[in-house]
C-alpha positions in Angstrom: 84.4 -24.0 -205.3 85.2 -25.8 -202.4 84.7 -29.3 -202.0 82.5 -30.8 -199.2 85.3 -31.2 -196.7 86.6 -27.8 -196.7 85.1 -25.0 -195.0 84.6 -21.5 -196.1 87.7 -20.0 -194.6 89.5 -22.9 -196.7 90.6 -24.7 -193.6 89.7 -28.4 -193.8 90.4 -28.7 -190.5 88.2 -26.2 -188.8 85.1 -27.8 -189.5 85.8 -31.7 -190.3 82.9 -33.7 -188.4 83.5 -37.4 -188.6 80.2 -39.8 -188.5 80.1 -43.0 -187.3 81.1 -44.6 -190.4 84.3 -42.3 -190.5 85.4 -43.2 -187.1 85.0 -46.9 -187.7 86.9 -46.3 -191.2 89.8 -44.6 -189.4 90.0 -47.2 -186.6 90.2 -49.9 -189.1 93.4 -48.0 -191.1 94.8 -47.5 -187.3 94.3 -50.9 -186.4 95.8 -52.5 -190.0 98.6 -50.0 -189.6 99.7 -51.7 -186.2 99.3 -55.2 -187.8 101.4 -54.1 -190.8 98.3 -55.4 -193.3 99.0 -52.3 -195.5 96.4 -53.7 -198.0 93.6 -53.6 -195.3 94.8 -49.8 -194.4 94.5 -48.8 -198.0 91.1 -50.3 -198.2 90.0 -48.0 -195.4 91.4 -45.2 -196.5 90.0 -45.7 -200.1 86.4 -46.6 -198.2 86.8 -43.7 -196.4 87.6 -41.0 -199.1 84.7 -42.7 -201.1 82.0 -42.4 -198.2 83.2 -38.6 -198.1 82.4 -37.9 -201.3 
């Protein structure tokens, strides 16, 4: 059984819809990477994954 982020056709990219929180976590990761704040970037990725599950 596919997870919530996988479309029935098994292509996760075909149905990805980001809510405001997802967008905020992705933006935070991008900003952290630009500032070379690897710890904060990791935190954003973890928070995004937990939010999506």
